[in-house]
C-alpha positions as CSV (number, residue, x, y, z in Angstrom):
1,Q,3.7,-14.8,4.3
2,V,3.4,-11.0,2.9
3,A,5.2,-8.1,5.3
4,V,4.9,-5.1,4.4
5,A,6.0,-1.4,6.0
6,E,4.7,1.7,6.0
7,S,6.4,4.9,5.5
8,G,6.0,8.5,4.3
9,G,3.8,10.3,7.1
10,G,4.2,12.8,9.3
11,L,3.1,17.3,10.1
12,V,1.8,19.1,7.5
13,Q,0.2,22.0,6.6
14,P,-3.7,22.3,5.8
15,E,-3.7,22.3,1.6
16,G,-0.6,20.3,1.8
17,S,0.6,17.4,0.4
18,L,2.9,13.9,1.6
19,R,3.3,11.0,-0.5
20,L,3.1,7.8,1.2
21,S,5.0,5.0,0.9
22,C,4.6,1.0,1.6
23,A,7.3,-1.8,1.1
24,A,5.9,-5.7,0.6
25,S,7.9,-8.4,0.6
26,G,8.0,-12.0,0.9
27,N,4.8,-13.7,-1.4
28,I,3.9,-10.9,-3.8
29,N,2.4,-13.5,-6.4
30,S,0.2,-14.4,-3.8
31,I,-1.3,-10.8,-3.8
32,Y,-5.1,-9.7,-5.3
33,F,-5.2,-6.1,-4.3
34,M,-3.9,-3.8,-2.3
35,G,-5.2,-1.2,-0.4
36,W,-4.9,1.9,2.2
37,Y,-6.6,2.4,5.3
38,R,-7.0,5.0,8.3
39,Q,-7.5,5.2,11.2
40,A,-8.5,9.1,13.7
41,P,-8.6,8.9,17.2
42,G,-11.6,7.3,18.7
43,L,-12.7,6.5,15.4
44,E,-13.3,3.2,13.0
45,R,-10.6,2.3,11.0
46,E,-12.1,3.0,7.6
47,L,-10.9,2.6,3.5
48,V,-9.0,5.4,2.1
49,A,-8.3,3.4,-1.6
50,D,-7.2,0.1,-2.7
51,I,-6.3,-1.2,-6.4
52,T,-6.4,-4.5,-8.0
53,R,-3.4,-6.6,-9.5
54,G,-5.1,-5.4,-12.6
55,G,-5.0,-1.8,-11.0
56,T,-8.5,-1.0,-11.4
57,T,-8.9,1.5,-8.4
58,T,-11.8,3.0,-5.2
59,Y,-11.6,5.5,-4.1
60,A,-13.5,6.5,-0.4
61,E,-15.5,9.7,-1.1
62,S,-14.2,12.2,1.0
63,V,-10.4,12.1,-1.4
64,K,-11.7,11.2,-4.4
65,G,-9.9,14.2,-6.4
66,R,-7.1,14.7,-4.3
67,F,-5.7,10.8,-3.4
68,T,-4.4,8.8,-6.1
69,I,-3.2,5.3,-5.2
70,S,-0.8,3.2,-7.0
71,T,1.7,0.5,-6.8
72,D,4.5,-0.2,-9.1
73,S,4.8,-3.2,-11.8
74,A,6.5,-6.1,-9.3
75,M,3.9,-4.6,-6.2
76,T,5.7,-4.4,-4.4
77,T,5.6,-1.1,-2.8
78,L,2.4,0.2,-2.5
79,Y,1.7,4.8,-2.5
80,L,-0.4,6.7,-1.7
81,Q,-0.3,10.5,-3.3
82,M,-2.1,12.8,-1.1
83,N,-2.7,16.3,-2.1
84,N,-4.9,19.4,-0.4
85,L,-4.7,17.9,2.9
86,A,-7.4,19.1,5.2
87,P,-7.5,18.3,9.8
88,E,-10.2,16.2,8.7
89,D,-7.0,13.7,7.1
90,T,-5.3,13.1,10.2
91,A,-5.1,9.3,10.8
92,L,-2.8,6.8,11.1
93,Y,-2.3,5.6,7.9
94,Y,-2.5,1.5,7.1
95,C,-1.5,-0.2,4.4
96,K,-2.7,-3.9,3.5
97,Y,-1.5,-6.6,1.4
98,T,-4.6,-9.1,0.3
99,S,-4.1,-12.3,-1.4
100,G,-5.8,-14.0,-3.3
101,A,-7.9,-16.4,-0.3
102,Q,-8.6,-13.3,1.7
103,R,-5.3,-13.3,4.1
104,E,-4.6,-10.3,4.9
105,Y,-1.0,-8.4,6.0
106,W,-1.3,-5.0,7.8
107,G,1.6,-3.0,8.6
108,Q,2.3,-1.0,11.6
109,G,0.6,2.6,10.3
110,T,2.1,5.7,9.5
111,Q,0.9,9.1,11.1
112,V,-0.8,11.9,9.1
113,T,-0.8,15.0,10.9
114,V,-3.0,17.8,9.0
115,S,-2.7,21.2,10.8
116,S,-1.5,24.9,11.0
């Protein structure tokens, strides 16, 4: 079992930056990859970025070059550095840890609002 919890969201002006964190506890050794997702009102949840245990990353086209996903060496904290934020990045951001057996562990989300 793994528990995850996001933090770091807030209100930021366009072109600003935020860093989201996701703290994980439990059987981290079972985890194969981790990711950040977001859901804006009226839209489906979408993948923002993910990273494997080996460090391979993927990004949604809309965030490439602006967002960076990373993790500490123990994989107990997942980060999402978000730069040059735009109003369309406004959403509830979730982290997800996935085990090798494809079991998924989701957090409750942290709100990011980009507005002047």
